KOLBA-65168 format. One line per field, with one value per residue: x, y, z of N, C-alpha, C in turn; residue in one letter. Coordinates in nm, 3 decimals, padded with zeros to 5 digits. Example, Ala and Ser with C-alpha at 12.3 -4.5 7.8 and 13.67 -1.06 7.14 Angstrom:
n.px	01.319:01.285
n.py	-00.569:-00.225
n.pz	00.780:00.708
ca.px	01.230:01.367
ca.py	-00.450:-00.106
ca.pz	00.780:00.714
c.px	01.320:01.290
c.py	-00.330:00.003
c.pz	00.780:00.787
aa	A:S
end
This chain:
n.px	05.693:05.461:05.130:04.804:04.543:04.292:04.335:04.428:04.213:04.008:04.111:04.120:03.848:03.754:03.890:03.768:03.492:03.515:03.659:03.475:03.264:03.374:03.420:03.164:03.030:03.193:03.131:02.847:02.858:02.982:02.809:02.515:02.469:02.577:02.824:03.041:03.324:03.574:03.846:03.852:03.701:03.884:04.094:03.961:03.910:04.179:04.264:04.107:04.181:04.467:04.442:04.320:04.498:04.725:04.619:04.583:04.865:04.965:04.827:04.960:04.888:04.964:05.258:05.462:05.707:05.820:06.043:06.073:05.951:06.057:06.100:05.844:05.778:05.754:05.524:05.334:05.305:05.209:04.979:04.843:04.802:04.649:04.420:04.318:04.283:04.099:03.887:03.820:03.762:03.531:03.356:03.291:03.261:03.057:02.996:03.021:03.171:03.407:03.516:03.576:03.768:03.994:04.098:04.297:04.537:04.617:04.765:04.991:05.094:05.153:05.350:05.554:05.596:05.692:05.959:06.066:06.013:06.059:05.847:05.676:05.467:05.198:05.040:04.751:04.712:04.797:04.583:04.367:04.419:04.409:04.138:04.023:04.109:03.990:03.730:03.723:03.758:03.555:03.346:03.457:03.497:03.250:03.224:03.301:03.560:03.737:03.676:03.784:04.062:04.127:04.089:04.292:04.516:04.472:04.502:04.784:04.900:04.788:04.916:05.185:05.173:05.078:05.284:05.522:05.441:05.416:05.678:05.808:05.689:05.754:06.041:06.163:06.051:05.846:05.591:05.227:05.070:05.234:05.241:04.985:04.952:05.170:05.135:04.868:04.911:05.094:04.926:04.738:04.848:04.947:04.717:04.547:04.659:04.601:04.335:04.275:04.369:04.197:03.938:03.853:03.670:03.447:03.398:03.165:02.905:02.884:02.626:02.483:02.412:02.577:02.827:02.806:02.815:03.062:03.226:03.165:03.268:03.535:03.605:03.576:03.771:04.002:03.997:04.021:04.278:04.421:04.355:04.442:04.730:04.769:04.690:04.871:05.096:05.084:05.013:05.085:05.150:05.024:04.817:04.680:04.594:04.425:04.237:04.126:04.024:03.818:03.662:03.590:03.422:03.206:03.146:03.070:02.808:02.676:02.670:02.444:02.248:02.258:02.326:02.156:02.230:02.214:02.113:02.273:02.358:02.631:02.761:02.671:02.775:03.056:03.083:03.022:03.235:03.447:03.392:03.423:03.696:03.792:03.713:03.854:04.124:04.112:04.072:04.311:04.504:04.416:04.493:04.764:04.825:04.765:04.941:05.181:05.150:05.158:05.405:05.558
n.py	08.582:08.850:08.853:08.884:09.133:09.014:08.748:08.742:08.858:08.669:08.431:08.526:08.574:08.313:08.184:08.317:08.235:07.963:07.902:08.013:07.830:07.598:07.645:07.698:07.452:07.267:07.363:07.317:07.036:06.960:07.069:07.098:06.848:06.705:06.573:06.449:06.428:06.576:06.558:06.306:06.400:06.575:06.392:06.230:06.416:06.492:06.236:06.204:06.426:06.374:06.123:06.196:06.376:06.201:06.026:06.199:06.252:06.000:05.985:06.167:06.426:06.608:06.735:06.568:06.547:06.323:06.326:06.574:06.620:06.693:06.968:07.074:07.043:07.240:07.422:07.221:07.108:07.320:07.356:07.153:07.206:07.444:07.346:07.166:07.326:07.510:07.342:07.267:07.523:07.592:07.422:07.540:07.807:08.084:08.098:08.351:08.502:08.341:08.354:08.630:08.685:08.541:08.735:08.853:08.758:08.904:09.144:09.033:08.882:09.086:09.229:09.013:08.983:09.230:09.230:09.000:08.997:09.261:09.443:09.749:09.902:10.125:10.405:10.411:10.121:10.012:10.129:10.002:09.731:09.743:09.809:09.579:09.399:09.511:09.479:09.201:09.152:09.262:09.111:08.914:08.837:08.725:08.478:08.112:08.001:07.792:07.798:08.045:08.008:07.824:07.957:08.156:07.995:07.913:08.144:08.212:07.979:07.986:08.225:08.156:07.940:08.055:08.249:08.083:07.907:08.076:08.178:07.932:07.881:08.102:08.159:07.912:07.814:07.622:07.392:07.424:07.193:07.037:07.196:07.168:06.878:06.767:06.904:06.807:06.531:06.488:06.588:06.406:06.178:06.277:06.395:06.181:06.009:06.151:06.155:05.887:05.840:06.023:05.994:05.732:05.583:05.692:05.623:05.540:05.401:05.594:05.797:05.802:06.056:06.221:06.126:06.206:06.494:06.515:06.437:06.635:06.859:06.792:06.818:07.094:07.172:07.074:07.246:07.502:07.475:07.477:07.729:07.898:07.860:07.957:08.219:08.319:08.304:08.508:08.739:08.962:08.814:08.963:09.099:08.875:08.773:08.988:08.955:08.710:08.811:08.965:08.753:08.643:08.823:08.801:08.550:08.574:08.690:08.477:08.295:08.382:08.344:08.078:07.904:07.972:08.151:08.335:08.676:08.959:09.281:09.319:09.128:09.245:09.498:09.434:09.308:09.519:09.701:09.547:09.521:09.793:09.822:09.644:09.788:10.031:09.930:09.825:10.078:10.185:10.028:10.068:10.341:10.324:10.156:10.335:10.547:10.419:10.356:10.603:10.696:10.524
n.pz	-06.293:-06.345:-06.226:-06.381:-06.338:-06.347:-06.298:-06.037:-05.905:-05.955:-05.842:-05.565:-05.512:-05.535:-05.325:-05.113:-05.143:-05.125:-04.882:-04.704:-04.734:-04.643:-04.368:-04.266:-04.318:-04.172:-03.914:-03.914:-03.943:-03.696:-03.493:-03.559:-03.690:-03.491:-03.473:-03.281:-03.286:-03.361:-03.430:-03.574:-03.784:-03.920:-03.981:-04.166:-04.373:-04.438:-04.529:-04.751:-04.916:-04.957:-05.092:-05.317:-05.449:-05.476:-05.667:-05.874:-05.922:-06.011:-06.232:-06.386:-06.357:-06.173:-05.989:-05.756:-05.520:-05.310:-05.163:-05.056:-04.814:-04.574:-04.597:-04.562:-04.302:-04.084:-04.160:-04.181:-03.936:-03.787:-03.923:-03.855:-03.580:-03.610:-03.753:-03.551:-03.313:-03.431:-03.475:-03.220:-03.120:-03.259:-03.136:-02.891:-02.945:-03.093:-03.447:-03.559:-03.373:-03.357:-03.611:-03.625:-03.421:-03.515:-03.672:-03.544:-03.603:-03.808:-03.763:-03.631:-03.846:-04.027:-03.891:-03.869:-04.157:-04.208:-04.103:-04.210:-04.493:-04.554:-04.594:-04.610:-04.375:-04.352:-04.180:-04.215:-04.271:-04.015:-03.861:-03.968:-03.904:-03.631:-03.587:-03.689:-03.487:-03.254:-03.318:-03.303:-03.024:-02.876:-02.793:-02.641:-02.375:-02.317:-02.376:-02.339:-02.131:-02.221:-02.505:-02.555:-02.504:-02.695:-02.930:-02.916:-02.936:-03.200:-03.341:-03.312:-03.442:-03.687:-03.790:-03.796:-03.979:-04.202:-04.271:-04.277:-04.495:-04.717:-04.720:-04.810:-05.045:-05.209:-05.168:-05.194:-05.413:-05.464:-05.576:-05.600:-05.557:-05.382:-05.157:-05.064:-05.044:-04.865:-04.593:-04.542:-04.553:-04.324:-04.121:-04.128:-04.017:-03.752:-03.624:-03.651:-03.463:-03.230:-03.240:-03.205:-02.948:-02.786:-02.885:-02.939:-02.787:-02.873:-03.124:-03.345:-03.563:-03.854:-03.972:-04.296:-04.392:-04.256:-04.364:-04.631:-04.596:-04.487:-04.706:-04.890:-04.747:-04.739:-05.007:-05.028:-04.846:-04.970:-05.210:-05.074:-04.968:-05.206:-05.335:-05.122:-05.132:-05.393:-05.379:-05.183:-05.334:-05.518:-05.378:-05.083:-04.750:-04.561:-04.708:-04.779:-04.529:-04.465:-04.663:-04.579:-04.340:-04.445:-04.535:-04.302:-04.177:-04.349:-04.285:-04.031:-04.055:-04.184:-03.989:-03.830:-04.034:-04.135:-03.927:-03.719:-03.503:-03.209:-03.238:-03.113:-02.961:-02.915:-03.095:-03.345:-03.343:-03.334:-03.575:-03.763:-03.706:-03.794:-04.060:-04.130:-04.090:-04.302:-04.528:-04.495:-04.512:-04.776:-04.926:-04.871:-04.991:-05.264:-05.290:-05.258:-05.481:-05.692:-05.651:-05.701:-05.968:-06.080:-06.013:-06.187
ca.px	05.603:05.365:04.996:04.709:04.444:04.182:04.385:04.432:04.077:03.933:04.165:04.079:03.706:03.742:03.926:03.662:03.379:03.528:03.691:03.341:03.184:03.438:03.398:03.015:03.014:03.254:03.051:02.721:02.876:03.012:02.706:02.381:02.469:02.615:02.939:03.127:03.457:03.631:03.975:03.816:03.660:04.001:04.161:03.889:03.932:04.313:04.279:04.029:04.273:04.585:04.393:04.279:04.634:04.798:04.547:04.630:05.006:04.975:04.768:05.043:04.817:05.040:05.389:05.487:05.827:05.809:06.167:06.066:05.856:06.128:06.087:05.708:05.740:05.696:05.393:05.253:05.279:05.125:04.856:04.765:04.771:04.554:04.305:04.270:04.232:03.993:03.773:03.781:03.700:03.394:03.267:03.262:03.219:02.958:03.073:03.056:03.288:03.522:03.573:03.631:03.884:04.107:04.156:04.410:04.655:04.653:04.873:05.111:05.147:05.204:05.476:05.652:05.633:05.774:06.091:06.103:06.007:06.085:05.724:05.641:05.325:05.179:04.939:04.620:04.715:04.788:04.453:04.269:04.459:04.356:04.000:03.977:04.128:03.888:03.607:03.738:03.761:03.440:03.260:03.568:03.474:03.118:03.241:03.338:03.702:03.790:03.680:03.891:04.206:04.153:04.105:04.419:04.625:04.447:04.541:04.924:04.930:04.757:05.008:05.305:05.143:05.073:05.420:05.605:05.398:05.459:05.815:05.856:05.633:05.826:06.187:06.204:05.991:05.776:05.463:05.106:05.035:05.316:05.192:04.858:04.975:05.249:05.059:04.755:04.964:05.142:04.828:04.663:04.923:04.948:04.592:04.511:04.703:04.534:04.189:04.264:04.383:04.099:03.812:03.829:03.558:03.327:03.385:03.046:02.872:02.842:02.514:02.506:02.402:02.710:02.933:02.787:02.861:03.210:03.284:03.158:03.352:03.659:03.629:03.596:03.902:04.102:04.003:04.065:04.430:04.487:04.352:04.525:04.867:04.772:04.683:05.002:05.198:05.084:04.984:05.165:05.084:04.933:04.690:04.601:04.527:04.311:04.131:04.076:03.940:03.682:03.581:03.544:03.316:03.100:03.113:02.987:02.659:02.625:02.621:02.300:02.150:02.260:02.335:02.058:02.279:02.135:02.160:02.285:02.417:02.791:02.799:02.653:02.880:03.183:03.088:03.025:03.357:03.528:03.366:03.481:03.835:03.814:03.694:03.978:04.239:04.090:04.097:04.454:04.574:04.393:04.559:04.906:04.843:04.748:05.064:05.272:05.139:05.191:05.556:05.614
ca.py	08.654:08.920:08.806:08.983:09.161:08.925:08.625:08.776:08.881:08.536:08.347:08.589:08.551:08.180:08.164:08.370:08.157:07.815:07.906:08.030:07.715:07.499:07.681:07.677:07.302:07.210:07.407:07.244:06.884:06.938:07.118:07.070:06.705:06.642:06.485:06.498:06.375:06.676:06.499:06.219:06.474:06.636:06.292:06.199:06.526:06.485:06.122:06.226:06.519:06.296:06.037:06.270:06.430:06.078:05.974:06.297:06.227:05.878:06.001:06.255:06.556:06.708:06.680:06.556:06.482:06.272:06.349:06.716:06.625:06.771:07.120:07.113:06.995:07.352:07.469:07.110:07.083:07.425:07.343:07.047:07.279:07.529:07.265:07.113:07.442:07.569:07.253:07.281:07.654:07.591:07.350:07.622:07.963:08.101:08.110:08.493:08.533:08.254:08.412:08.750:08.679:08.502:08.844:08.903:08.717:09.003:09.229:08.955:08.843:09.210:09.252:08.922:09.014:09.354:09.188:08.886:09.026:09.401:09.500:09.867:09.923:10.267:10.434:10.346:09.979:09.984:10.167:09.905:09.626:09.762:09.794:09.437:09.340:09.566:09.398:09.066:09.123:09.329:09.008:08.810:08.797:08.675:08.338:08.018:08.006:07.687:07.849:08.164:07.949:07.744:08.042:08.224:07.900:07.916:08.272:08.195:07.880:08.039:08.322:08.075:07.857:08.143:08.298:07.981:07.855:08.172:08.162:07.816:07.892:08.199:08.149:07.779:07.803:07.488:07.403:07.439:07.062:06.998:07.289:07.109:06.728:06.739:06.935:06.714:06.393:06.489:06.614:06.280:06.089:06.338:06.419:06.044:05.962:06.230:06.112:05.755:05.852:06.099:05.971:05.593:05.544:05.762:05.576:05.456:05.407:05.723:05.800:05.834:06.196:06.282:06.094:06.292:06.625:06.520:06.431:06.781:06.955:06.759:06.884:07.235:07.186:07.072:07.367:07.588:07.465:07.507:07.866:07.958:07.870:08.036:08.364:08.355:08.303:08.639:08.858:08.940:08.751:09.052:09.116:08.733:08.781:09.082:08.889:08.619:08.891:08.988:08.629:08.613:08.911:08.739:08.418:08.623:08.704:08.350:08.226:08.427:08.298:07.928:07.822:08.015:08.202:08.452:08.796:09.054:09.403:09.307:09.081:09.329:09.604:09.384:09.287:09.637:09.769:09.467:09.559:09.922:09.797:09.593:09.893:10.111:09.857:09.827:10.202:10.218:09.949:10.128:10.466:10.270:10.120:10.442:10.621:10.341:10.360:10.741:10.698:10.464
ca.pz	-06.382:-06.272:-06.243:-06.420:-06.226:-06.352:-06.236:-05.880:-05.858:-05.961:-05.720:-05.441:-05.486:-05.529:-05.195:-05.027:-05.142:-05.081:-04.741:-04.627:-04.742:-04.551:-04.224:-04.239:-04.335:-04.051:-03.803:-03.938:-03.903:-03.548:-03.398:-03.610:-03.718:-03.366:-03.510:-03.163:-03.299:-03.448:-03.476:-03.681:-03.907:-03.980:-04.034:-04.291:-04.461:-04.482:-04.611:-04.879:-04.986:-05.009:-05.190:-05.459:-05.505:-05.526:-05.782:-05.985:-05.944:-06.087:-06.372:-06.447:-06.371:-06.090:-05.957:-05.604:-05.488:-05.181:-05.076:-05.013:-04.700:-04.465:-04.619:-04.520:-04.167:-03.997:-04.186:-04.165:-03.787:-03.741:-03.987:-03.774:-03.451:-03.660:-03.772:-03.438:-03.239:-03.493:-03.459:-03.081:-03.101:-03.306:-03.051:-02.777:-02.980:-03.200:-03.560:-03.580:-03.287:-03.392:-03.742:-03.605:-03.340:-03.598:-03.741:-03.463:-03.667:-03.927:-03.716:-03.623:-03.982:-04.082:-03.823:-03.916:-04.288:-04.211:-04.064:-04.294:-04.639:-04.561:-04.642:-04.546:-04.320:-04.323:-04.070:-04.252:-04.249:-03.876:-03.805:-04.010:-03.818:-03.493:-03.599:-03.685:-03.363:-03.170:-03.353:-03.243:-02.875:-02.816:-02.733:-02.600:-02.225:-02.295:-02.422:-02.241:-02.111:-02.318:-02.641:-02.573:-02.501:-02.818:-03.044:-02.907:-02.996:-03.339:-03.390:-03.325:-03.522:-03.821:-03.821:-03.823:-04.088:-04.324:-04.302:-04.320:-04.609:-04.816:-04.746:-04.891:-05.192:-05.291:-05.171:-05.222:-05.545:-05.456:-05.644:-05.520:-05.512:-05.265:-05.025:-05.019:-05.006:-04.741:-04.470:-04.506:-04.517:-04.190:-04.034:-04.119:-03.908:-03.625:-03.576:-03.636:-03.330:-03.134:-03.253:-03.146:-02.804:-02.728:-02.938:-02.975:-02.721:-02.938:-03.267:-03.375:-03.693:-03.907:-04.061:-04.437:-04.407:-04.210:-04.455:-04.737:-04.565:-04.478:-04.834:-04.938:-04.679:-04.772:-05.134:-05.001:-04.775:-05.076:-05.290:-04.995:-04.967:-05.324:-05.346:-05.019:-05.180:-05.518:-05.323:-05.117:-05.445:-05.578:-05.282:-04.957:-04.651:-04.483:-04.778:-04.767:-04.398:-04.464:-04.747:-04.492:-04.251:-04.521:-04.532:-04.166:-04.155:-04.413:-04.208:-03.912:-04.089:-04.224:-03.855:-03.823:-04.133:-04.150:-03.798:-03.624:-03.397:-03.143:-03.272:-03.003:-02.976:-02.915:-03.217:-03.459:-03.337:-03.376:-03.726:-03.833:-03.690:-03.863:-04.187:-04.149:-04.095:-04.414:-04.617:-04.476:-04.584:-04.920:-04.960:-04.850:-05.098:-05.381:-05.294:-05.280:-05.620:-05.768:-05.629:-05.769:-06.114:-06.106:-06.018:-06.299
c.px	05.488:05.224:04.906:04.616:04.328:04.210:04.379:04.294:03.992:03.975:04.127:03.931:03.679:03.781:03.824:03.544:03.407:03.570:03.557:03.270:03.241:03.408:03.257:02.986:03.071:03.173:02.904:02.748:02.887:02.885:02.557:02.366:02.519:02.721:03.046:03.260:03.531:03.757:03.950:03.778:03.781:04.076:04.097:03.910:04.082:04.329:04.219:04.126:04.393:04.555:04.384:04.414:04.727:04.744:04.588:04.774:05.022:04.912:04.842:04.983:04.885:05.177:05.404:05.608:05.832:05.933:06.162:05.986:05.931:06.092:05.955:05.680:05.683:05.565:05.294:05.210:05.190:04.996:04.775:04.712:04.640:04.413:04.235:04.216:04.121:03.871:03.722:03.713:03.553:03.295:03.217:03.203:03.116:03.047:03.110:03.166:03.416:03.592:03.643:03.768:04.014:04.162:04.282:04.543:04.708:04.775:04.989:05.179:05.216:05.350:05.590:05.678:05.716:05.925:06.144:06.118:06.030:05.964:05.693:05.497:05.314:05.069:04.804:04.596:04.709:04.646:04.349:04.291:04.389:04.207:03.944:03.988:04.032:03.763:03.607:03.716:03.633:03.365:03.336:03.524:03.331:03.115:03.312:03.504:03.778:03.798:03.775:04.029:04.228:04.166:04.226:04.521:04.599:04.511:04.698:04.962:04.897:04.862:05.143:05.284:05.149:05.217:05.511:05.583:05.433:05.597:05.869:05.816:05.713:05.984:06.235:06.148:05.931:05.645:05.345:05.069:05.105:05.264:05.067:04.879:05.047:05.181:04.952:04.805:05.010:05.036:04.742:04.723:04.909:04.817:04.505:04.539:04.633:04.397:04.182:04.282:04.270:03.956:03.762:03.718:03.425:03.296:03.254:03.008:02.831:02.735:02.550:02.499:02.532:02.822:02.928:02.837:03.001:03.280:03.275:03.247:03.505:03.703:03.666:03.732:04.011:04.113:04.052:04.221:04.484:04.478:04.428:04.682:04.877:04.778:04.811:05.123:05.201:05.035:05.079:05.088:04.982:04.810:04.617:04.534:04.412:04.204:04.060:03.988:03.793:03.599:03.515:03.420:03.198:03.040:03.022:02.841:02.600:02.601:02.491:02.208:02.142:02.257:02.241:02.119:02.196:02.202:02.164:02.359:02.562:02.827:02.784:02.750:03.014:03.197:03.094:03.151:03.457:03.518:03.430:03.633:03.877:03.813:03.815:04.103:04.232:04.120:04.236:04.534:04.540:04.476:04.716:04.930:04.838:04.875:05.176:05.262:05.180:05.348:05.621:05.597
c.py	08.716:08.875:08.915:09.016:09.066:08.798:08.640:08.786:08.754:08.446:08.405:08.555:08.407:08.130:08.203:08.273:08.010:07.807:07.923:07.902:07.610:07.526:07.646:07.518:07.233:07.242:07.334:07.093:06.870:06.980:07.066:06.914:06.625:06.535:06.516:06.427:06.455:06.623:06.409:06.287:06.527:06.521:06.246:06.288:06.516:06.364:06.141:06.318:06.446:06.196:06.094:06.308:06.309:06.028:06.065:06.272:06.112:05.892:06.113:06.399:06.656:06.639:06.681:06.490:06.442:06.311:06.489:06.727:06.706:06.920:07.164:07.088:07.123:07.387:07.342:07.091:07.196:07.428:07.255:07.124:07.373:07.456:07.223:07.206:07.502:07.477:07.262:07.413:07.649:07.510:07.441:07.778:07.974:08.126:08.264:08.537:08.469:08.324:08.555:08.760:08.619:08.613:08.901:08.861:08.817:09.088:09.152:08.914:08.976:09.243:09.154:08.947:09.132:09.322:09.084:08.929:09.181:09.479:09.621:09.863:10.054:10.279:10.384:10.199:09.946:10.025:10.055:09.777:09.629:09.761:09.656:09.361:09.386:09.500:09.267:09.048:09.192:09.225:08.896:08.754:08.742:08.533:08.245:08.029:07.917:07.736:07.955:08.108:07.893:07.839:08.127:08.128:07.898:08.032:08.262:08.094:07.919:08.128:08.249:07.997:07.945:08.196:08.202:07.926:07.946:08.170:08.047:07.831:07.994:08.181:08.018:07.740:07.654:07.501:07.383:07.307:07.011:07.072:07.239:06.951:06.703:06.785:06.841:06.578:06.384:06.507:06.482:06.183:06.156:06.352:06.279:05.978:06.026:06.182:05.979:05.752:05.920:06.055:05.830:05.533:05.593:05.712:05.488:05.458:05.549:05.720:05.849:05.980:06.265:06.250:06.176:06.449:06.626:06.506:06.567:06.883:06.914:06.813:07.023:07.245:07.166:07.199:07.478:07.594:07.527:07.657:07.942:07.964:07.949:08.189:08.399:08.373:08.447:08.757:08.845:08.867:08.838:09.079:08.989:08.730:08.867:09.021:08.780:08.696:08.929:08.868:08.600:08.698:08.848:08.615:08.457:08.626:08.558:08.259:08.262:08.369:08.151:07.848:07.869:08.071:08.316:08.578:08.904:09.176:09.404:09.249:09.165:09.452:09.562:09.358:09.411:09.710:09.687:09.508:09.701:09.913:09.742:09.708:09.996:10.056:09.861:09.961:10.229:10.146:10.011:10.263:10.418:10.230:10.243:10.523:10.546:10.350:10.511:10.758:10.632:10.562
c.pz	-06.306:-06.312:-06.292:-06.314:-06.230:-06.289:-06.084:-05.828:-05.851:-05.862:-05.588:-05.410:-05.464:-05.377:-05.089:-05.018:-05.082:-04.938:-04.657:-04.622:-04.650:-04.414:-04.176:-04.239:-04.204:-03.916:-03.798:-03.896:-03.759:-03.450:-03.449:-03.626:-03.578:-03.391:-03.392:-03.170:-03.397:-03.499:-03.591:-03.802:-03.985:-04.043:-04.158:-04.396:-04.526:-04.571:-04.733:-04.968:-05.042:-05.107:-05.333:-05.527:-05.547:-05.651:-05.907:-06.018:-06.032:-06.227:-06.452:-06.452:-06.261:-06.048:-05.802:-05.597:-05.345:-05.100:-05.014:-04.876:-04.587:-04.483:-04.565:-04.385:-04.081:-04.028:-04.169:-04.022:-03.748:-03.809:-03.900:-03.632:-03.502:-03.683:-03.647:-03.347:-03.306:-03.463:-03.309:-03.057:-03.144:-03.226:-02.931:-02.816:-03.098:-03.333:-03.598:-03.504:-03.325:-03.519:-03.724:-03.529:-03.407:-03.669:-03.656:-03.523:-03.785:-03.886:-03.695:-03.753:-04.046:-04.023:-03.871:-04.062:-04.305:-04.197:-04.170:-04.450:-04.669:-04.638:-04.556:-04.493:-04.285:-04.208:-04.094:-04.229:-04.099:-03.809:-03.848:-03.930:-03.676:-03.484:-03.596:-03.555:-03.255:-03.184:-03.302:-03.105:-02.805:-02.738:-02.666:-02.464:-02.204:-02.347:-02.316:-02.254:-02.215:-02.462:-02.665:-02.586:-02.639:-02.936:-03.031:-02.972:-03.146:-03.419:-03.410:-03.422:-03.662:-03.875:-03.865:-03.954:-04.209:-04.367:-04.346:-04.465:-04.725:-04.841:-04.824:-05.028:-05.271:-05.295:-05.215:-05.365:-05.551:-05.523:-05.545:-05.471:-05.387:-05.134:-04.984:-04.959:-04.873:-04.615:-04.433:-04.481:-04.384:-04.091:-04.022:-04.014:-03.769:-03.568:-03.566:-03.499:-03.222:-03.122:-03.177:-02.992:-02.730:-02.769:-02.961:-02.910:-02.787:-03.077:-03.275:-03.516:-03.744:-04.002:-04.203:-04.469:-04.367:-04.300:-04.575:-04.719:-04.546:-04.602:-04.897:-04.873:-04.711:-04.905:-05.115:-04.945:-04.871:-05.162:-05.207:-04.984:-05.084:-05.348:-05.255:-05.081:-05.306:-05.487:-05.276:-05.228:-05.501:-05.503:-05.157:-04.853:-04.566:-04.560:-04.785:-04.645:-04.396:-04.552:-04.656:-04.381:-04.314:-04.521:-04.400:-04.133:-04.222:-04.342:-04.075:-03.948:-04.132:-04.096:-03.817:-03.909:-04.135:-04.026:-03.683:-03.507:-03.336:-03.184:-03.134:-03.039:-03.009:-03.053:-03.343:-03.463:-03.394:-03.522:-03.814:-03.825:-03.781:-04.016:-04.223:-04.175:-04.234:-04.523:-04.611:-04.531:-04.722:-04.987:-04.962:-04.965:-05.239:-05.402:-05.324:-05.428:-05.714:-05.767:-05.711:-05.911:-06.150:-06.110:-06.131:-06.429
aa	X:X:X:X:X:X:X:X:X:X:X:X:X:X:X:X:X:X:X:X:X:X:X:X:X:X:X:X:X:X:X:X:X:X:X:X:X:X:X:X:X:X:X:X:X:X:X:X:X:X:X:X:X:X:X:X:X:X:X:X:X:X:X:X:X:X:X:X:X:X:X:X:X:X:X:X:X:X:X:X:X:X:X:X:X:X:X:X:X:X:X:X:X:X:X:X:X:X:X:X:X:X:X:X:X:X:X:X:X:X:X:X:X:X:X:X:X:X:X:X:X:X:X:X:X:X:X:X:X:X:X:X:X:X:X:X:X:X:X:X:X:X:X:X:X:X:X:X:X:X:X:X:X:X:X:X:X:X:X:X:X:X:X:X:X:X:X:X:X:X:X:X:X:X:X:X:X:X:X:X:X:X:X:X:X:X:X:X:X:X:X:X:X:X:X:X:X:X:X:X:X:X:X:X:X:X:X:X:X:X:X:X:X:X:X:X:X:X:X:X:X:X:X:X:X:X:X:X:X:X:X:X:X:X:X:X:X:X:X:X:X:X:X:X:X:X:X:X:X:X:X:X:X:X:X:X:X:X:X:X:X:X:X:X:X:X:X:X:X:X:X:X:X:X:X:X:X:X:X:X:X:X:X:X:X:X:X:X:X:X:X:X:X:X:X:X
end
């Protein structure tokens, strides 16, 4: 059934706000609160999300079929890689740069979607993609090598996760709750092992302030997962990625406001170019929609 404009708009805005909050909170926990165990942070968030969904299942408020776990293995594994590499990237990179470089996944998603879902890509879309990528890499070589490596891994894993998730939601007709539960369940075990191997010597008492922020970030992560699945169910993967790119431009400015990042010429230039790319893509989508209505 075709979704109404109000529904799509409200879900899109919700995704933007919640995803922004999740990234800023994670950055704040890892840097400002000096919580130097990023794997453990992910494990705690996944545990919280799975616990909430299981509680809702037993209350009859959502449907979860445990036997469907095999179907979710690919997006689940790459979600683990995406979360882990994202956490490691945030340790080395400024939030403004981190959020912009992730826009490189837009072009990859668009190409994959073209071959998988036969979605046509016009010239204006290609130009807007290239602008976003240019904005991402203006400041690339001014960052630490480890941070650059982790963000590249994050871009690739994000692309595979988005496309595989949309493929299962649309073609396999699975519900939103499963798309949130299984990736987080599998990431709980996989990243839990990684955390124990790499961080067990750093396990110490967690201050109450940090616990409160982790609970809040877990709630935001749960809502981000839900809105992601809902957006992918009614929009193309490319449009979802571009929506994420808009979110990342906003995140870049929040890095200056909330995390006290140093403002420099390269960062401001990359943010402005990224914003122009977003506006160009939005204009192109409006033109396509108008032409589609006229043809009908």
